[in-house]
C-alpha positions in Angstrom: 28.7 29.1 11.2 28.6 25.6 9.8 25.0 24.5 9.2 23.9 20.9 9.6 21.5 18.6 7.7 21.4 15.0 6.8 19.3 11.8 6.3 18.0 9.4 9.0 16.8 5.9 8.7 17.7 2.4 10.0 19.7 0.9 8.4 21.1 3.9 6.5 24.6 2.8 5.3 23.2 2.2 1.8 22.1 5.8 1.3 23.8 7.8 -1.5 22.1 11.1 -0.3 25.2 12.3 1.6 27.3 12.0 -1.6 25.1 14.1 -3.8 23.8 16.5 -1.2 27.3 17.4 0.0 28.4 17.8 -3.6 25.5 20.2 -4.1 26.3 22.2 -0.9 30.0 22.5 -2.0 29.1 23.5 -5.5 26.7 26.2 -4.2 29.4 27.5 -1.7 27.2 26.8 1.3 29.1 26.1 4.5 27.1 23.1 5.7 27.6 19.4 6.4 25.2 16.6 5.3 25.6 13.3 7.2 23.8 10.0 7.5 22.4 9.0 10.9 21.3 5.5 11.8 18.4 6.3 14.2 16.4 3.6 15.9 12.7 3.9 16.6 13.2 4.6 20.3 15.7 7.3 19.5 13.5 9.1 16.9 11.7 11.6 19.2 14.8 12.9 20.8 16.6 13.2 17.5 13.8 15.2 15.9 13.6 17.5 18.9 17.3 18.2 18.4 16.6 19.6 15.0 15.1 22.7 16.7 18.6 23.7 17.8 20.3 26.7 16.1 22.4 25.9 13.0 20.2 23.0 11.8 18.5 23.5 8.4 16.7 20.2 8.3 16.8 16.5 7.6 15.7 13.9 5.1 13.8 10.8 6.3 13.8 7.3 4.8 12.6 3.9 5.9 11.3 3.2 8.5 10.6 6.7 9.9 8.6 8.5 7.2 5.3 8.1 9.1 6.7 7.9 12.6 8.2 11.4 12.6 4.8 13.1 12.0 3.7 13.4 15.7 6.9 15.3 16.5 6.4 18.1 13.9 4.7 21.5 14.1 3.1 21.4 10.7 3.1 19.5 7.4 2.6 20.7 3.8 -0.2 19.4 1.5 1.9 16.7 -0.2 3.0 15.2 3.1 -0.5 15.3 4.5 -2.0 13.6 1.4 0.8 11.0 1.3 0.7 10.3 5.0 4.5 10.4 5.0 7.3 12.9 5.5 10.7 12.6 3.7 12.0 16.1 4.4 11.9 18.3 7.5 12.7 22.0 7.3 13.8 23.7 10.5 13.2 27.4 10.8 13.7 29.3 14.1 12.9 26.2 16.1 9.8 25.2 14.2 9.7 21.9 12.2 7.7 21.6 9.0 7.2 18.2 7.3 7.3 17.9 3.5 7.1 15.0 1.0 9.2 15.7 -2.1 8.9 12.2 -3.6 5.9 13.1 -5.8 7.5 16.4 -6.9 10.8 14.7 -7.5 9.0 12.0 -9.6 7.3 14.6 -11.8 10.5 16.6 -12.2 12.4 13.5 -13.3 9.7 12.7 -15.9 9.6 16.2 -17.3 13.3 17.2 -17.2 15.0 13.8 -18.0 12.4 12.0 -20.2 10.5 15.0 -21.6 7.3 13.3 -20.5 4.1 15.0 -19.4 1.5 12.7 -17.6 -1.5 14.9 -18.4 -4.0 13.1 -20.5 -1.9 9.9 -20.6 -2.6 6.4 -19.2 -0.4 5.0 -16.5 0.3 1.6 -14.9 1.9 1.6 -11.5 3.4 -1.6 -10.2 3.3 -1.9 -6.4 1.4 -0.3 -3.6 3.8 0.7 -1.0 5.0 4.2 0.1 6.8 5.1 -3.1 3.7 3.9 -5.1 1.5 6.2 -3.0 3.6 9.2 -3.8 3.6 8.3 -7.5 -0.2 7.8 -7.6 -0.7 11.1 -5.8 1.6 12.9 -8.2 0.0 11.4 -11.3 -3.5 12.1 -9.9 -2.6 15.7 -9.4 -1.2 15.8 -13.0 -4.6 14.9 -14.5 -3.7 11.6 -16.0 -6.4 10.1 -18.2 -6.4 6.8 -16.5 -4.5 4.9 -13.8 -4.1 1.3 -12.9 -2.4 0.0 -9.8 -1.2 -3.6 -9.8 -0.1 -5.3 -6.7 0.3 -8.7 -5.2 -2.1 -7.8 -2.3 -5.2 -6.4 -4.1 -6.6 -4.5 -1.1 -3.5 -2.3 -1.0 -3.9 -1.5 -4.7 -7.5 -0.7 -4.1 -6.6 1.8 -1.4 -4.3 3.7 -3.9 -7.0 3.5 -6.6 -9.4 5.2 -4.1 -6.8 7.9 -3.5 -6.6 8.6 -7.2 -10.4 8.6 -7.5 -10.6 11.2 -4.7 -8.4 13.4 -6.8 -10.8 13.1 -9.8 -8.9 10.5 -11.7 -10.3 7.3 -13.3 -8.4 4.6 -11.5 -8.6 0.8 -11.0 -6.8 -1.9 -9.0 -5.7 -5.3 -10.0 -3.6 -8.3 -8.9 -0.5 -9.5 -10.8 -2.3 -12.0 -13.0 0.0 -12.0 -16.1 -2.7 -12.2 -18.8 -4.6 -9.2 -17.3 -1.4 -7.3 -16.6 -0.3 -7.8 -20.2 -3.5 -6.3 -21.5 -3.2 -3.2 -19.2 0.5 -2.8 -19.9 0.0 -2.8 -23.7 -2.4 0.2 -23.4 -0.1 2.2 -21.0 1.8 5.4 -22.0 3.7 5.3 -18.7 4.8 2.2 -16.7 6.2 2.9 -13.2 7.8 0.1 -11.1 7.5 0.9 -7.4 8.3 -2.7 -6.3 11.7 -3.9 -5.1 11.9 -6.4 -8.0 15.3 -6.2 -9.7 17.0 -4.4 -6.7 20.5 -5.4 -5.8 20.4 -7.7 -2.8 16.6 -7.6 -2.9 14.3 -10.6 -2.7 14.1 -10.9 -6.5 17.4 -9.4 -7.7 17.3 -10.8 -11.2 13.6 -10.5 -11.8 11.5 -8.1 -13.9 7.8 -7.4 -13.2 7.2 -7.2 -16.9 8.9 -8.8 -19.9 9.6 -7.3 -23.3 6.6 -8.8 -25.0 4.3 -7.1 -22.4 5.8 -3.6 -22.9 4.6 -1.4 -25.8 7.4 0.4 -27.7 5.5 3.7 -27.4 5.6 3.7 -23.6 8.0 5.3 -21.1 9.1 2.8 -18.5 10.3 4.3 -15.2 11.9 1.9 -12.7 12.2 3.5 -9.3 14.8 0.9 -8.3 18.1 2.8 -8.6 20.6 0.1 -7.8 21.6 -1.3 -10.2 21.5 1.7 -12.6 20.2 -0.6 -15.4 17.6 -3.0 -13.9 16.3 -6.1 -15.5 13.0 -4.3 -16.2 14.9 -1.5 -18.0 16.7 -4.0 -20.1 13.4 -5.6 -21.0 11.9 -2.2 -21.9 14.9 -1.3 -24.1 14.6 -4.6 -25.9 10.9 -3.8 -26.5 11.9 -0.4 -28.1 10.4 1.6 -25.2 12.0 4.7 -23.7 13.4 4.2 -20.2 14.1 6.2 -17.1 16.1 4.9 -14.1 15.3 5.4 -10.4 18.4 7.5 -9.7 16.6 10.5 -11.3 13.6 10.5 -8.9 16.0 10.0 -6.0 18.1 13.0 -7.0 15.2 15.3 -8.0 13.4 14.7 -4.7 16.7 15.5 -3.0 17.0 18.6 -5.1 13.6 19.8 -3.9 14.7 19.4 -0.3 18.0 21.2 -1.0 16.0 24.2 -2.4 13.7 24.2 0.7 16.7 24.3 3.0 18.9 26.7 1.2 16.6 28.9 -0.9 19.0 28.3 -3.8 18.5 26.4 -7.1 19.8 22.9 -6.8 22.8 22.0 -9.1 21.1 18.9 -10.4 23.8 17.9 -12.8 26.4 17.9 -10.1 24.1 15.9 -7.8 23.4 13.3 -10.5 27.2 12.9 -11.2 27.9 12.5 -7.5 25.1 10.0 -7.0 26.2 7.9 -10.0 29.9 8.0 -8.8 28.8 6.9 -5.3 26.9 3.9 -6.7 29.8 3.0 -9.0 32.2 3.0 -6.1 30.1 0.5 -4.3 30.1 -1.9 -7.3 
């Protein structure tokens, strides 16, 4: 029997998840189809209920449904509960469990692609949206020595700082005042961009949240923007002599965690990365 899984969002045409997830399924010899579904808010409940049907392994969720799916689930894991968002649903015998693999994917990308361990290090997180929340939660659970969240709206950064503090981490919030930001950035071992600055067709496509003079050469700079592959921030970091990590890795590793939940098999990460990069290249 052909199994079914996929990703839902609205709009969803930009997603590269079908490319790399289908490549992984084919590589693993699993008879399953992974598709993208554009689901409107008013269609969400019925769609999620349909996941209880035989043959469905689960689904990924992206904007704007990560929080909205929660009332339709039977249970959630600890990561999803703490993040207040679900990006993966696993279907088992008619029961639906919500997971959030963003934090785990972020940490796996740091470890496996950059050889970086956050424990005992100082981190600067730029932005305070959904992806920033997952990153802050992951770093907090990894026992970072200190964490600063910088965001245009200070109150949102303060909320994430409180989340980190609840997990026993020394954390602070700040606005985007450049002088203060430079001081904090210069002391950071890890800088993570969780904003849309530098994203293709985004509101600031050619911008970078930090310039090379603000970035210490000893830092790892991880830009969660994955399109383009080399963002303006990553170019600035390279010019500063810092190590860099693109957003495609977190995207693929969070997908790999979902793949393993659905199938019970190790994810062929190298195949997934190759397919994701090829899909992005094909779009130009």
